[in-house]
C-alpha positions as CSV (number, residue, x, y, z in Angstrom):
1,M,-8.0,12.3,-11.1
2,L,-5.3,12.3,-9.0
3,I,-6.0,13.2,-5.5
4,N,-3.8,13.1,-2.1
5,L,-3.5,10.5,0.2
6,K,-6.0,12.4,3.0
7,N,-8.5,13.4,0.7
8,M,-9.1,9.8,-0.4
9,L,-8.8,8.2,3.0
10,H,-11.6,11.1,4.0
11,Y,-14.0,9.5,2.0
12,A,-12.9,6.1,3.1
13,A,-13.6,7.0,6.5
14,T,-17.2,8.3,5.8
15,R,-18.2,5.4,3.9
16,K,-16.7,3.5,6.7
17,I,-14.8,1.2,4.1
18,A,-10.7,1.0,3.1
19,V,-9.3,1.9,0.1
20,G,-7.1,-0.8,-1.6
21,S,-3.5,0.3,-1.9
22,F,-2.0,-1.8,-5.1
23,N,2.0,-2.3,-5.6
24,V,2.6,-1.6,-9.4
25,Y,6.4,-1.5,-10.5
26,N,5.8,-2.0,-14.7
27,V,3.4,-1.4,-17.0
28,E,1.6,-4.5,-16.8
29,S,0.8,-4.1,-13.3
30,L,-0.2,-0.3,-13.6
31,Q,-2.4,-1.4,-16.2
32,A,-4.2,-4.5,-14.6
33,V,-5.1,-2.2,-11.0
34,V,-6.0,0.9,-13.6
35,K,-8.4,-1.5,-15.4
36,A,-9.9,-3.1,-12.4
37,S,-10.4,0.7,-11.1
38,R,-12.4,1.1,-14.2
39,A,-14.0,-2.3,-14.1
40,T,-15.6,-1.3,-10.4
41,G,-15.8,2.4,-11.1
42,K,-14.0,2.4,-7.6
43,P,-11.2,4.7,-6.4
44,V,-7.8,3.0,-5.3
45,I,-4.0,4.1,-4.4
46,I,-1.4,3.4,-7.0
47,S,1.5,2.4,-4.8
48,F,5.4,2.7,-6.0
49,G,8.0,1.0,-3.7
50,E,11.2,2.9,-3.0
51,S,12.9,-0.4,-3.8
52,Y,11.7,0.2,-7.1
53,V,13.5,2.2,-8.5
54,S,16.3,-0.3,-9.8
55,H,13.9,-1.3,-12.2
56,M,12.1,1.9,-13.0
57,P,12.7,5.5,-12.3
58,L,10.2,7.3,-10.6
59,E,9.7,9.9,-12.5
60,V,8.7,7.5,-15.2
61,M,6.2,6.0,-13.3
62,A,4.8,9.0,-12.3
63,D,4.2,10.0,-16.3
64,M,2.7,6.8,-17.1
65,V,0.3,7.1,-13.9
66,K,-0.7,10.8,-15.2
67,N,-1.1,9.1,-18.6
68,Y,-3.9,6.8,-17.7
69,C,-5.4,8.6,-14.6
70,A,-4.7,12.4,-14.9
71,A,-8.2,12.9,-17.2
72,A,-10.1,10.4,-15.7
73,E,-13.5,10.9,-13.5
74,I,-12.4,7.7,-10.6
75,P,-9.9,9.3,-7.3
76,V,-6.4,7.8,-8.1
77,V,-3.7,8.5,-5.5
78,L,0.1,8.1,-6.3
79,H,1.7,6.6,-3.7
80,L,5.4,6.5,-2.8
81,D,5.6,2.8,-0.4
82,H,8.3,2.3,2.1
83,S,10.3,5.1,2.0
84,K,13.4,5.5,4.1
85,N,15.4,8.0,2.4
86,S,14.3,11.3,2.0
87,E,15.8,12.1,-1.1
88,T,13.3,9.5,-2.7
89,I,10.8,11.3,-1.0
90,F,11.0,14.8,-2.5
91,K,12.3,13.1,-5.8
92,A,8.8,11.6,-5.8
93,L,7.3,14.8,-4.9
94,K,9.1,17.0,-7.3
95,A,7.8,14.4,-10.2
96,G,4.2,14.6,-8.9
97,F,3.5,12.1,-6.6
98,T,0.5,12.9,-4.1
99,S,1.0,10.4,-1.4
100,V,4.5,9.4,0.0
101,M,5.8,7.2,3.0
102,Y,8.4,8.0,5.2
103,D,9.1,4.6,7.1
104,G,11.0,5.2,9.8
105,S,9.8,2.4,12.2
106,A,13.3,1.5,13.0
107,L,13.8,4.5,14.6
108,E,13.2,5.5,18.3
109,L,10.3,7.2,18.6
110,A,11.3,10.6,19.0
111,E,13.3,10.7,16.1
112,N,10.7,8.9,13.9
113,I,8.3,11.9,14.9
114,R,10.7,14.7,14.4
115,R,12.2,13.2,10.7
116,T,8.3,12.3,9.7
117,R,7.3,16.3,10.8
118,Y,10.1,17.6,8.6
119,I,8.4,15.8,5.7
120,A,5.3,16.5,6.4
121,E,5.4,20.0,6.2
122,I,7.4,19.6,2.6
123,A,5.0,17.8,1.5
124,H,1.6,19.8,2.6
125,A,3.2,23.0,1.4
126,L,3.0,20.7,-2.3
127,D,-0.1,19.2,-1.5
128,A,0.8,15.8,-0.9
129,S,0.3,13.9,1.8
130,V,2.7,11.5,4.1
131,E,1.9,8.2,5.7
132,G,3.9,7.0,8.6
133,E,4.8,3.9,10.6
134,L,5.0,2.5,14.1
135,G,5.9,-0.9,15.3
136,Y,8.9,-3.5,13.3
137,M,7.0,-6.0,10.7
138,N,9.6,-8.5,9.2
139,N,11.2,-6.5,5.5
140,E,9.2,-6.0,2.8
141,D,10.3,-8.7,0.8
142,G,9.1,-10.8,3.0
143,S,11.9,-11.7,4.4
144,A,13.2,-11.5,8.7
145,P,16.3,-12.5,10.6
146,E,16.5,-15.6,12.1
147,A,14.9,-14.5,15.6
148,F,12.4,-12.4,14.3
149,V,9.4,-12.1,16.6
150,A,6.2,-10.3,14.9
151,A,4.8,-9.6,18.3
152,K,7.7,-7.9,19.6
153,G,7.5,-5.2,17.4
154,Y,3.8,-4.8,17.7
155,T,2.2,-1.1,17.6
156,T,1.5,0.2,21.0
157,I,-1.5,2.3,22.2
158,A,0.7,4.8,23.7
159,A,3.5,5.2,20.9
160,A,0.3,5.8,17.9
161,K,-1.6,8.2,20.4
162,E,1.8,10.4,20.6
163,Y,2.9,10.1,17.0
164,A,-0.4,10.8,15.7
165,E,-0.5,13.9,17.8
166,K,3.2,15.4,16.8
167,S,4.3,14.1,13.7
168,G,2.0,15.5,11.1
169,A,1.3,12.4,9.2
170,D,-2.1,12.0,7.4
171,A,-2.0,8.0,7.8
172,L,-0.6,5.5,10.2
173,A,0.7,2.0,9.3
174,I,0.5,-0.1,12.5
175,A,2.0,-3.8,13.2
176,I,-0.8,-6.1,14.8
177,G,0.3,-9.3,13.6
178,N,0.4,-8.6,9.6
179,A,3.5,-9.3,8.0
180,H,5.3,-8.9,4.5
181,G,5.4,-11.7,1.9
182,I,4.0,-15.2,2.5
183,Y,2.4,-16.1,5.6
184,K,3.4,-19.5,6.9
185,G,0.3,-20.3,8.7
186,E,-3.0,-18.3,9.0
187,P,-2.3,-14.8,10.5
188,V,-3.8,-13.5,13.3
189,L,-4.6,-9.8,13.6
190,D,-5.0,-8.6,17.4
191,F,-8.2,-6.6,17.2
192,D,-8.0,-5.9,20.7
193,R,-4.9,-3.8,19.7
194,L,-6.4,-2.3,17.0
195,R,-9.3,-1.3,18.5
196,G,-7.5,-0.1,21.3
197,I,-5.5,2.4,18.9
198,A,-8.6,3.0,16.9
199,A,-10.0,4.5,19.9
200,K,-7.2,7.0,20.8
201,V,-5.6,8.0,16.9
202,E,-7.5,10.4,15.1
203,I,-5.6,10.0,11.6
204,P,-6.6,6.9,9.1
205,L,-5.4,3.5,10.1
206,V,-3.2,1.5,7.8
207,L,-2.8,-2.3,7.4
208,H,0.6,-3.4,5.5
209,G,0.8,-6.9,4.8
210,S,-2.5,-7.7,3.9
211,S,-1.9,-10.4,1.0
212,G,-2.6,-13.8,2.3
213,I,-5.3,-12.5,5.3
214,P,-8.6,-14.2,5.4
215,A,-11.0,-12.3,3.5
216,A,-13.4,-11.8,7.0
217,S,-10.1,-10.9,9.1
218,L,-9.7,-8.0,6.6
219,Q,-13.6,-7.1,6.7
220,R,-13.5,-6.9,10.8
221,A,-10.1,-4.8,10.3
222,I,-12.2,-2.4,8.2
223,A,-15.1,-2.4,11.0
224,L,-12.6,-1.4,13.3
225,G,-10.9,1.5,11.8
226,I,-8.5,0.6,9.0
227,R,-8.8,2.8,6.3
228,K,-6.2,1.7,3.9
229,I,-5.1,-1.7,2.8
230,N,-1.9,-2.7,0.8
231,I,-2.0,-5.3,-1.3
232,N,1.4,-6.2,-3.1
233,T,2.5,-10.2,-2.7
234,E,-0.5,-11.5,-3.9
235,I,-0.8,-9.7,-7.2
236,S,3.3,-10.2,-7.6
237,T,2.5,-14.1,-7.3
238,A,-0.6,-14.0,-9.1
239,G,1.6,-12.7,-12.2
240,I,3.9,-15.3,-11.9
241,K,2.0,-18.1,-11.5
242,A,0.2,-17.3,-14.9
243,A,3.3,-17.0,-16.7
244,R,4.4,-19.9,-15.8
245,N,1.1,-22.0,-16.7
246,F,1.3,-19.4,-19.6
247,L,4.8,-21.0,-21.2
248,E,3.5,-24.7,-19.8
249,S,1.0,-24.3,-22.6
250,H,2.8,-22.1,-24.9
251,T,6.0,-24.4,-25.8
252,D,6.4,-23.0,-29.7
253,E,9.9,-21.1,-30.1
254,N,7.5,-18.5,-31.8
255,T,5.5,-17.5,-28.9
256,R,5.9,-13.7,-28.1
257,F,6.5,-12.0,-25.1
258,E,4.2,-10.0,-25.5
259,A,1.3,-12.8,-24.9
260,L,2.9,-13.9,-21.7
261,A,2.7,-10.1,-20.5
262,G,-0.7,-10.0,-21.3
263,A,-1.9,-13.0,-19.7
264,A,-0.3,-12.2,-16.5
265,E,-1.7,-8.5,-16.7
266,E,-5.3,-10.5,-17.1
267,V,-4.6,-12.8,-13.8
268,M,-3.0,-9.7,-11.9
269,F,-6.2,-7.3,-13.1
270,A,-8.7,-10.3,-11.7
271,T,-6.9,-10.3,-8.0
272,V,-7.1,-7.1,-7.9
273,K,-10.7,-6.4,-8.9
274,N,-11.5,-8.9,-6.0
275,Y,-10.1,-7.1,-3.5
276,I,-11.4,-3.8,-4.7
277,E,-15.0,-5.6,-3.8
278,L,-14.0,-6.9,-0.5
279,F,-12.9,-4.0,0.8
280,E,-16.0,-2.4,-0.5
281,S,-18.7,-4.6,0.6
282,V,-17.8,-3.3,4.3
283,G,-19.6,-0.2,4.0
């Protein structure tokens, strides 16, 4: 069944766990997440990024998720990820997304709050939830400007408190050493900063860029108050590696594309399943 993010994260907070938010962009990735949720019997957040609209209309993804999940007993959130465009957000809400992320992290705090509040008023009237973001991370595709220094964009406690109190957002994504894409070294999360933010902010906290963060660090972050964890890169790269391995071992000219897609889906399924179990093992 489809529920909104606020209700999903209330479930997570009650159990002191995190719910995984897994990015999907085609049929195989969606099926991998749905199968993992059913195999574990655990809820998931199915996340479709604004940048994916060029690959698939968000209305089509919404219809597919409804088809797979609407009648299921396991709770699922259909979430629009990293949207900076209000028009995309309103299209998603109209299509049936139960959660949207307005990414105003590049804006001044007051403007980020103002725009988030406007979107939240509309989303809440439709029983949908809103996730916001504070602190600057690298680009969603893992790239970054040459002079990028992650620590300069860390979320401050004061800004997080003001944003949570004034924006109307139901969840807040923070920057504490996490980054999008593949980490060049082992990431180091600022747990003291996380502890300070969690002490001042009442809405649930979100960790983006979690692919590649050691399991122990993710579990510590959950213990300190993270309730939603985004996984994208690791699922995508797992599918790519599976496809490459499949092609290396299937050189016959009659090899079928659907067989390759199935091989990639199975590896993505295993990756998602492992993360679901990791996030649930804290409580």
